[in-house]
N, CA, C and O of each residue as an XYZ file, in Angstrom:
728
protein
N     109.360     56.410    133.635
C     108.392     56.596    132.574
C     107.373     55.454    132.633
O     107.724     54.280    132.757
N     106.118     55.840    132.540
C     105.059     54.834    132.646
C     104.970     54.018    131.364
O     105.219     54.512    130.264
N     104.617     52.794    131.537
C     104.473     51.947    130.358
C     103.138     52.222    129.671
O     102.233     52.828    130.245
N     103.046     51.768    128.457
C     101.835     51.967    127.672
C     100.639     51.250    128.289
O      99.509     51.726    128.186
N     100.877     50.136    128.914
C      99.791     49.359    129.511
C      99.176     50.079    130.698
O      97.986     49.915    130.965
N      99.956     50.867    131.411
C      99.436     51.595    132.560
C      98.498     52.713    132.126
O      97.594     53.087    132.873
N      98.704     53.250    130.921
C      97.864     54.332    130.429
C      96.522     53.834    129.894
O      95.533     54.566    129.939
N      96.475     52.632    129.402
C      95.230     52.090    128.853
C      94.301     51.643    129.967
O      94.759     51.082    130.962
N      92.989     51.885    129.816
C      92.067     51.381    130.838
C      92.043     49.863    130.822
O      92.012     49.232    129.766
N      92.058     49.305    131.996
C      92.073     47.857    132.106
C      90.682     47.291    131.852
O      89.664     47.957    132.043
N      90.680     46.054    131.421
C      89.429     45.354    131.165
C      88.716     45.131    132.497
O      89.310     44.582    133.425
N      87.436     45.553    132.609
C      86.748     45.359    133.883
C      86.554     43.880    134.193
O      86.554     43.051    133.284
N      86.390     43.547    135.457
C      86.208     42.145    135.822
C      84.906     41.578    135.260
O      83.999     42.315    134.871
N      84.844     40.273    135.231
C      83.690     39.566    134.674
C      82.399     39.919    135.419
O      81.321     39.934    134.826
N      82.513     40.200    136.704
C      81.342     40.572    137.496
C      80.712     41.860    136.962
O      79.487     41.986    136.935
N      81.530     42.803    136.544
C      81.029     44.046    135.969
C      80.298     43.773    134.661
O      79.250     44.361    134.397
N      80.848     42.885    133.848
C      80.176     42.519    132.599
C      78.801     41.928    132.883
O      77.821     42.262    132.216
N      78.737     41.062    133.860
C      77.451     40.434    134.191
C      76.461     41.461    134.719
O      75.271     41.393    134.411
N      76.938     42.399    135.501
C      76.069     43.443    136.026
C      75.510     44.303    134.896
O      74.321     44.622    134.885
N      76.364     44.677    133.949
C      75.929     45.480    132.808
C      74.936     44.691    131.952
O      73.929     45.239    131.504
N      75.215     43.425    131.729
C      74.294     42.620    130.923
C      72.963     42.399    131.633
O      71.918     42.367    130.984
N      72.983     42.247    132.944
C      71.721     42.120    133.686
C      70.920     43.417    133.598
O      69.697     43.388    133.455
N      71.610     44.548    133.684
C      70.923     45.834    133.531
C      70.349     45.965    132.120
O      69.237     46.460    131.939
N      71.117     45.516    131.123
C      70.617     45.562    129.745
C      69.377     44.687    129.583
O      68.406     45.089    128.941
N      69.413     43.506    130.161
C      68.267     42.598    130.055
C      67.034     43.215    130.711
O      65.950     43.207    130.129
N      67.198     43.744    131.912
C      66.060     44.337    132.628
C      65.508     45.558    131.886
O      64.294     45.707    131.747
N      66.402     46.429    131.412
C      65.937     47.617    130.689
C      65.255     47.252    129.371
O      64.278     47.889    128.978
N      65.765     46.234    128.697
C      65.123     45.806    127.454
C      63.740     45.213    127.727
O      62.811     45.436    126.951
N      63.596     44.471    128.804
C      62.282     43.914    129.149
C      61.303     45.039    129.463
O      60.144     44.985    129.051
N      61.759     46.054    130.186
C      60.882     47.199    130.490
C      60.537     47.959    129.211
O      59.390     48.365    129.025
N      61.519     48.155    128.330
C      61.258     48.855    127.068
C      60.270     48.078    126.197
O      59.376     48.668    125.591
N      60.434     46.765    126.136
C      59.505     45.930    125.363
C      58.109     46.023    125.961
O      57.131     46.196    125.234
N      58.012     45.910    127.269
C      56.708     45.933    127.932
C      55.993     47.261    127.745
O      54.801     47.292    127.441
N      56.719     48.358    127.926
C      56.072     49.662    127.792
C      55.712     49.973    126.345
O      54.676     50.587    126.090
N      56.550     49.561    125.388
C      56.208     49.779    123.976
C      54.994     48.942    123.577
O      54.122     49.409    122.845
N      54.948     47.706    124.064
C      53.789     46.856    123.771
C      52.525     47.422    124.412
O      51.470     47.462    123.779
N      52.628     47.858    125.659
C      51.465     48.426    126.343
C      51.000     49.716    125.664
O      49.798     49.963    125.561
N      51.945     50.539    125.199
C      51.579     51.766    124.487
C      50.866     51.442    123.182
O      49.877     52.084    122.829
N      51.376     50.438    122.467
C      50.732     50.027    121.220
C      49.337     49.491    121.490
O      48.386     49.860    120.801
N      49.208     48.638    122.470
C      47.919     48.036    122.813
C      46.907     49.109    123.230
O      45.738     49.055    122.847
N      47.365     50.070    124.007
C      46.468     51.120    124.498
C      45.989     52.017    123.365
O      44.804     52.345    123.302
N      46.883     52.420    122.472
C      46.468     53.320    121.378
C      45.581     52.592    120.381
O      44.655     53.187    119.830
N      45.850     51.312    120.139
C      45.023     50.555    119.194
C      43.616     50.361    119.756
O      42.646     50.349    118.998
N      43.496     50.210    121.058
C      42.187     49.995    121.675
C      41.524     51.283    122.155
O      40.496     51.225    122.830
N      42.083     52.431    121.823
C      41.482     53.707    122.208
C      40.397     54.065    121.187
O      40.690     54.527    120.084
N      39.154     53.846    121.574
C      38.011     54.143    120.707
C      36.911     54.745    121.559
O      36.715     54.348    122.708
N      36.205     55.689    121.002
C      35.062     56.255    121.702
C      34.078     56.793    120.682
O      34.460     57.372    119.665
N      32.806     56.589    120.975
C      31.725     57.107    120.140
C      30.940     58.096    120.985
O      30.552     57.789    122.112
N      30.709     59.276    120.443
C      29.971     60.310    121.152
C      28.903     60.885    120.210
O      29.114     60.982    119.001
N      27.765     61.260    120.782
C      26.663     61.840    120.010
C      26.562     63.316    120.374
O      26.379     63.674    121.538
N      26.685     64.167    119.354
C      26.593     65.610    119.532
C      25.518     66.128    118.585
O      25.621     65.952    117.371
N      24.486     66.767    119.136
C      23.367     67.307    118.364
C      22.743     66.251    117.463
O      22.363     66.540    116.329
N      22.640     65.053    117.958
C      22.027     63.962    117.201
C      22.935     63.303    116.174
O      22.526     62.361    115.496
N      24.172     63.795    116.054
C      25.144     63.213    115.119
C      26.132     62.349    115.900
O      26.590     62.723    116.980
N      26.444     61.212    115.341
C      27.360     60.289    115.996
C      28.778     60.506    115.467
O      29.016     60.481    114.260
N      29.718     60.720    116.398
C      31.120     60.894    116.051
C      31.920     59.749    116.654
O      31.693     59.338    117.792
N      32.852     59.250    115.870
C      33.662     58.113    116.256
C      35.122     58.560    116.297
O      35.607     59.172    115.345
N      35.821     58.262    117.382
C      37.239     58.608    117.511
C      38.045     57.318    117.591
O      37.791     56.465    118.441
N      39.020     57.188    116.695
C      39.938     56.043    116.658
C      41.319     56.547    116.279
O      41.476     57.632    115.719
N      42.310     55.736    116.597
C      43.678     56.140    116.258
C      43.906     56.140    114.745
O      44.777     56.859    114.257
N      43.143     55.350    114.002
C      43.354     55.234    112.557
C      42.919     56.484    111.799
O      43.218     56.618    110.613
N      42.222     57.395    112.461
C      41.780     58.615    111.797
C      42.873     59.680    111.743
O      42.701     60.709    111.091
N      43.973     59.446    112.411
C      45.085     60.396    112.428
C      46.349     59.696    111.953
O      46.733     58.656    112.489
N      46.989     60.267    110.953
C      48.229     59.659    110.458
C      49.328     59.712    111.515
O      50.183     58.828    111.557
N      49.319     60.726    112.361
C      50.323     60.815    113.427
C      50.130     59.690    114.445
O      51.106     59.098    114.907
N      48.887     59.396    114.793
C      48.638     58.304    115.735
C      48.926     56.945    115.107
O      49.351     56.020    115.799
N      48.697     56.817    113.796
C      49.065     55.564    113.115
C      50.574     55.374    113.154
O      51.060     54.282    113.452
N      51.316     56.437    112.853
C      52.775     56.365    112.910
C      53.236     56.041    114.327
O      54.152     55.241    114.513
N      52.613     56.653    115.316
C      52.943     56.394    116.716
C      52.728     54.921    117.054
O      53.585     54.297    117.681
N      51.599     54.366    116.646
C      51.294     52.961    116.942
C      52.278     52.025    116.250
O      52.777     51.083    116.864
N      52.558     52.281    114.971
C      53.483     51.409    114.238
C      54.916     51.557    114.743
O      55.659     50.575    114.784
N      55.311     52.759    115.126
C      56.664     52.954    115.673
C      56.834     52.166    116.966
O      57.878     51.552    117.190
N      55.814     52.182    117.814
C      55.882     51.417    119.060
C      55.900     49.920    118.785
O      56.635     49.179    119.438
N      55.102     49.471    117.829
C      55.066     48.040    117.501
C      56.408     47.574    116.936
O      56.905     46.509    117.303
N      56.987     48.366    116.051
C      58.293     48.023    115.475
C      59.367     48.028    116.559
O      60.214     47.135    116.598
N      59.337     49.022    117.432
C      60.309     49.093    118.527
C      60.169     47.886    119.449
O      61.167     47.335    119.912
N      58.958     47.485    119.710
C      58.720     46.314    120.560
C      59.325     45.061    119.911
O      60.000     44.278    120.577
N      59.081     44.882    118.627
C      59.593     43.709    117.921
C      61.107     43.673    117.840
O      61.722     42.650    118.141
N      61.711     44.780    117.437
C      63.162     44.788    117.285
C      63.893     44.781    118.627
O      65.001     44.252    118.725
N      63.290     45.356    119.650
C      63.905     45.279    120.967
C      63.822     43.858    121.503
O      64.703     43.425    122.246
N      62.781     43.133    121.139
C      62.703     41.708    121.503
C      63.835     40.923    120.846
O      64.443     40.055    121.472
N      64.114     41.232    119.582
C      65.235     40.579    118.896
C      66.569     40.924    119.558
O      67.434     40.061    119.707
N      66.729     42.181    119.951
C      67.985     42.557    120.604
C      68.107     41.906    121.978
O      69.216     41.631    122.436
N      66.979     41.658    122.638
C      67.026     40.935    123.915
C      67.569     39.526    123.703
O      68.354     39.028    124.509
N      67.148     38.892    122.620
C      67.673     37.553    122.316
C      69.186     37.618    122.053
O      69.928     36.732    122.478
N      69.636     38.657    121.360
C      71.056     38.843    121.094
C      71.832     39.034    122.399
O      72.910     38.465    122.566
N      71.294     39.825    123.315
C      71.951     40.048    124.602
C      72.003     38.746    125.402
O      73.003     38.456    126.059
N      70.937     37.974    125.346
C      70.940     36.685    126.049
C      71.985     35.735    125.470
O      72.607     34.969    126.207
N      72.180     35.784    124.150
C      73.243     34.972    123.532
C      74.621     35.437    123.987
O      75.494     34.616    124.268
N      74.818     36.743    124.059
C      76.092     37.274    124.548
C      76.317     36.808    125.984
O      77.413     36.380    126.343
N      75.283     36.895    126.785
C      75.383     36.507    128.188
C      75.684     35.023    128.330
O      76.503     34.620    129.156
N      75.017     34.219    127.520
C      75.186     32.762    127.618
C      76.574     32.309    127.169
O      77.182     31.438    127.792
N      77.071     32.908    126.079
C      78.348     32.470    125.523
C      79.536     33.289    126.026
O      80.683     32.963    125.722
N      79.273     34.338    126.785
C      80.365     35.120    127.363
C      81.161     35.915    126.352
O      82.357     36.129    126.550
N      80.543     36.356    125.285
C      81.241     37.137    124.246
C      81.087     38.627    124.544
O      80.257     39.307    123.941
N      81.885     39.119    125.468
C      81.812     40.509    125.884
C      82.788     41.346    125.055
O      83.754     41.879    125.601
N      82.554     41.470    123.761
C      83.458     42.226    122.897
C      82.876     43.605    122.618
O      81.657     43.770    122.579
N      83.739     44.592    122.423
C      83.247     45.928    122.084
C      82.423     45.954    120.794
O      81.501     46.761    120.667
N      82.745     45.084    119.842
C      81.970     45.092    118.596
C      80.523     44.656    118.834
O      79.611     45.184    118.198
N      80.300     43.696    119.743
C      78.927     43.312    120.074
C      78.169     44.472    120.700
O      77.006     44.714    120.377
N      78.833     45.184    121.596
C      78.180     46.335    122.224
C      77.994     47.481    121.234
O      77.057     48.269    121.364
N      78.891     47.575    120.237
C      78.710     48.602    119.212
C      77.467     48.312    118.378
O      76.721     49.235    118.050
N      77.231     47.058    118.031
C      76.008     46.704    117.301
C      74.766     46.995    118.140
O      73.754     47.463    117.619
N      74.847     46.720    119.429
C      73.726     47.055    120.316
C      73.527     48.572    120.392
O      72.396     49.056    120.431
N      74.635     49.312    120.411
C      74.545     50.778    120.416
C      73.818     51.281    119.179
O      72.913     52.109    119.282
N      74.212     50.781    117.997
C      73.544     51.208    116.763
C      72.069     50.846    116.771
O      71.226     51.649    116.369
N      71.756     49.645    117.226
C      70.362     49.203    117.303
C      69.568     50.097    118.248
O      68.488     50.575    117.901
N      70.110     50.322    119.448
C      69.400     51.121    120.443
C      69.207     52.561    119.969
O      68.159     53.163    120.202
N      70.215     53.100    119.309
C      70.116     54.465    118.797
C      69.036     54.565    117.726
O      68.247     55.510    117.735
N      68.989     53.614    116.811
C      67.975     53.618    115.754
C      66.572     53.463    116.336
O      65.666     54.213    115.973
N      66.388     52.508    117.224
C      65.069     52.253    117.800
C      64.634     53.424    118.667
O      63.463     53.803    118.658
N      65.575     54.001    119.419
C      65.232     55.166    120.231
C      64.786     56.327    119.350
O      63.827     57.023    119.683
N      65.475     56.541    118.225
C      65.092     57.609    117.306
C      63.718     57.356    116.705
O      62.917     58.280    116.567
N      63.445     56.116    116.349
C      62.147     55.772    115.777
C      61.017     56.019    116.772
O      60.025     56.668    116.443
N      61.168     55.508    117.967
C      60.091     55.635    118.946
C      59.960     57.082    119.430
O      58.860     57.528    119.759
N      61.076     57.818    119.475
C      61.015     59.223    119.869
C      60.274     60.054    118.824
O      59.500     60.944    119.179
N      60.500     59.776    117.548
C      59.773     60.504    116.511
C      58.283     60.155    116.540
O      57.437     61.020    116.313
N      57.966     58.903    116.817
C      56.561     58.508    116.919
C      55.864     59.166    118.088
O      54.735     59.638    117.952
N      56.523     59.204    119.244
C      55.898     59.808    120.415
C      55.819     61.329    120.265
O      54.903     61.951    120.803
N      56.754     61.929    119.552
C      56.679     63.370    119.296
C      55.485     63.701    118.396
O      54.770     64.673    118.640
N      55.276     62.894    117.364
C      54.123     63.112    116.491
C      52.817     62.922    117.255
O      51.885     63.712    117.106
N      52.753     61.881    118.067
C      51.553     61.636    118.865
C      51.301     62.738    119.889
O      50.155     63.124    120.124
N      52.362     63.238    120.491
C      52.223     64.313    121.470
C      51.725     65.593    120.802
O      50.899     66.309    121.368
N      52.218     65.877    119.618
C      51.792     67.090    118.915
C      50.293     67.047    118.606
O      49.579     68.019    118.853
N      49.826     65.940    118.073
C      48.401     65.822    117.762
C      47.572     65.748    119.036
O      46.472     66.297    119.095
N      48.092     65.075    120.053
C      47.392     65.008    121.330
C      47.249     66.380    121.976
O      46.224     66.675    122.590
N      48.263     67.211    121.842
C      48.199     68.565    122.382
C      47.120     69.372    121.675
O      46.353     70.090    122.318
N      47.062     69.256    120.365
C      46.027     69.972    119.603
C      44.641     69.445    119.977
O      43.689     70.217    120.089
N      44.532     68.130    120.170
C      43.240     67.562    120.561
C      42.806     68.006    121.944
O      41.616     68.207    122.190
N      43.760     68.160    122.848
C      43.414     68.544    124.219
C      43.161     70.046    124.363
O      42.223     70.461    125.044
N      44.000     70.855    123.719
C      43.913     72.309    123.918
C      43.444     73.077    122.693
O      43.119     74.259    122.800
N      43.400     72.442    121.546
C      42.983     73.135    120.328
C      44.057     74.085    119.833
O      45.152     74.156    120.392
N      43.726     74.816    118.769
C      44.607     75.828    118.206
C      43.722     76.948    117.683
O      43.137     76.834    116.606
N      43.626     78.020    118.441
C      42.717     79.109    118.071
C      43.166     79.821    116.800
O      42.331     80.366    116.077
N      44.462     79.828    116.514
C      44.964     80.486    115.311
C      44.535     79.745    114.046
O      44.288     80.369    113.014
N      44.447     78.428    114.122
C      44.041     77.626    112.971
C      42.535     77.352    112.971
O      42.003     76.796    112.011
N      41.860     77.738    114.037
C      40.418     77.519    114.117
C      40.042     76.115    114.572
O      38.914     75.676    114.350
N      40.977     75.404    115.210
C      40.701     74.045    115.695
C      40.297     74.126    117.160
O      41.007     74.711    117.979
N      39.180     73.549    117.474
C      38.750     73.536    118.872
C      39.188     72.225    119.520
O      39.446     71.230    118.844
N      39.262     72.255    120.845
C      39.663     71.043    121.555
C      38.534     70.015    121.497
O      37.353     70.363    121.463
N      38.926     68.749    121.488
C      37.925     67.679    121.432
C      37.898     66.849    122.702
O      36.986     66.047    122.899
N      38.881     67.032    123.560
C      38.976     66.177    124.748
C      37.899     66.474    125.776
O      37.672     65.666    126.676
N      37.226     67.622    125.662
C      36.119     67.868    126.570
C      34.917     66.991    126.218
O      34.061     66.746    127.068
N      34.847     66.518    124.975
C      33.762     65.642    124.536
C      34.175     64.159    124.504
O      33.337     63.277    124.690
N      35.448     63.898    124.272
C      35.964     62.524    124.145
C      36.967     62.241    125.265
O      38.133     61.947    125.003
N      36.511     62.331    126.489
C      37.410     62.211    127.638
C      38.072     60.830    127.720
O      39.277     60.745    127.959
N      37.315     59.761    127.529
C      37.865     58.407    127.651
C      38.935     58.170    126.573
O      39.987     57.596    126.857
N      38.668     58.606    125.362
C      39.617     58.453    124.263
C      40.905     59.228    124.561
O      42.005     58.701    124.393
N      40.764     60.458    124.994
C      41.945     61.282    125.273
C      42.754     60.742    126.446
O      43.982     60.822    126.445
N      42.068     60.190    127.449
C      42.791     59.597    128.577
C      43.600     58.380    128.141
O      44.721     58.181    128.609
N      43.039     57.562    127.248
C      43.785     56.400    126.751
C      44.975     56.829    125.902
O      46.051     56.237    125.996
N      44.792     57.844    125.082
C      45.901     58.348    124.263
C      47.006     58.908    125.161
O      48.189     58.681    124.909
N      46.620     59.637    126.206
C      47.605     60.181    127.145
C      48.364     59.063    127.849
O      49.582     59.144    128.003
N      47.661     58.030    128.274
C      48.328     56.890    128.922
C      49.296     56.213    127.959
O      50.392     55.815    128.354
N      48.898     56.082    126.708
C      49.762     55.471    125.712
C      51.023     56.309    125.481
O      52.118     55.764    125.340
N      50.864     57.627    125.445
C      52.021     58.504    125.268
C      52.970     58.422    126.462
O      54.187     58.414    126.281
N      52.433     58.361    127.670
C      53.278     58.245    128.866
C      54.065     56.938    128.837
O      55.258     56.925    129.138
N      53.406     55.847    128.477
C      54.100     54.559    128.376
C      55.214     54.609    127.332
O      56.290     54.046    127.532
N      54.946     55.280    126.231
C      55.949     55.381    125.183
C      57.142     56.234    125.635
O      58.286     55.933    125.296
N      56.873     57.288    126.392
C      57.975     58.088    126.928
C      58.826     57.265    127.901
O      60.044     57.437    127.942
N      58.217     56.390    128.669
C      58.991     55.497    129.539
C      59.884     54.572    128.712
O      61.021     54.293    129.091
N      59.367     54.109    127.601
C      60.160     53.276    126.703
C      61.343     54.062    126.132
O      62.445     53.528    126.007
N      61.111     55.323    125.789
C      62.195     56.173    125.281
C      63.285     56.336    126.338
O      64.473     56.282    126.020
N      62.887     56.533    127.589
C      63.869     56.692    128.666
C      64.725     55.422    128.796
O      65.946     55.501    128.927
N      64.078     54.266    128.759
C      64.835     53.004    128.828
C      65.802     52.882    127.662
O      66.943     52.457    127.841
N      65.355     53.251    126.473
C      66.217     53.146    125.295
C      67.364     54.151    125.326
O      68.448     53.861    124.819
N      67.146     55.321    125.909
C      68.243     56.283    126.060
C      69.315     55.711    126.992
O      70.507     55.789    126.695
N      68.889     55.143    128.109
C      69.844     54.549    129.053
C      70.584     53.383    128.393
O      71.794     53.239    128.567
N      69.861     52.553    127.639
C      70.504     51.445    126.929
C      71.519     51.950    125.907
O      72.583     51.353    125.744
N      71.201     53.037    125.224
C      72.128     53.607    124.240
C      73.405     54.085    124.920
O      74.506     53.862    124.417
N      73.251     54.736    126.053
C      74.430     55.225    126.782
C      75.284     54.057    127.285
O      76.509     54.085    127.172
N      74.636     53.039    127.836
C      75.378     51.869    128.333
C      76.123     51.181    127.190
O      77.300     50.848    127.323
N      75.437     50.971    126.073
C      76.064     50.288    124.932
C      77.201     51.111    124.351
O      78.222     50.559    123.940
N      77.031     52.438    124.315
C      78.099     53.299    123.796
C      79.325     53.213    124.693
O      80.451     53.125    124.204
N      79.112     53.236    125.992
C      80.241     53.155    126.918
C      80.962     51.820    126.833
O      82.192     51.773    126.850
N      80.211     50.748    126.743
C      80.836     49.420    126.666
C      81.524     49.191    125.312
O      82.483     48.424    125.234
N      81.056     49.834    124.269
C      81.683     49.629    122.957
C      83.019     50.356    122.847
O      83.813     50.057    121.954
N      83.270     51.290    123.729
C      84.528     52.048    123.689
C      85.614     51.432    124.546
O      86.751     51.902    124.512
N      85.311     50.411    125.301
C      86.326     49.801    126.156
C      87.336     49.031    125.308
O      86.989     48.362    124.335
N      88.575     49.150    125.709
C      89.652     48.472    124.987
C      89.865     47.101    125.625
O      90.098     46.985    126.828
N      89.781     46.085    124.803
C      90.004     44.723    125.295
C      91.501     44.457    125.267
O      92.145     44.590    124.227
N      92.045     44.085    126.408
C      93.476     43.824    126.512
C      93.737     42.354    126.580
O      94.891     41.936    126.671
């Protein structure tokens, strides 16, 4: 009959912990960078166009969805920076406990949800701006505001990259939080 210890998964070696923490550090740096770049790009997306002698101005502040998108990215950038400091403390002091990874899991899940909702709102408005909605009588504006729409699209792509990093971080943190320390 097998002993109880043989059935439990063994604690991975310290090298595995370091590898996971290095991956966490790199993914958090990429998530911070892409969220910051997305915020910077959407905030600086401005264009003025003259149509029939009338001047039209396009900015992110004119759409509540784009404002939410910008603030969600800024908040994600800030809180992911804080979690990077937490991971560096774990790495420095060698506290590889499941409870630390569980807190990282909760943080990553919350931030991923926040940034995903922001990018979804931005994508919805961006789609209407690019293609219009004939049922609602909205015409597309990207044929007139090409530079503005290109910057918004770049910002959305950067934010989606940040979401991908946060999804991977959530999965890693969830897996590490379930390990049994023996």
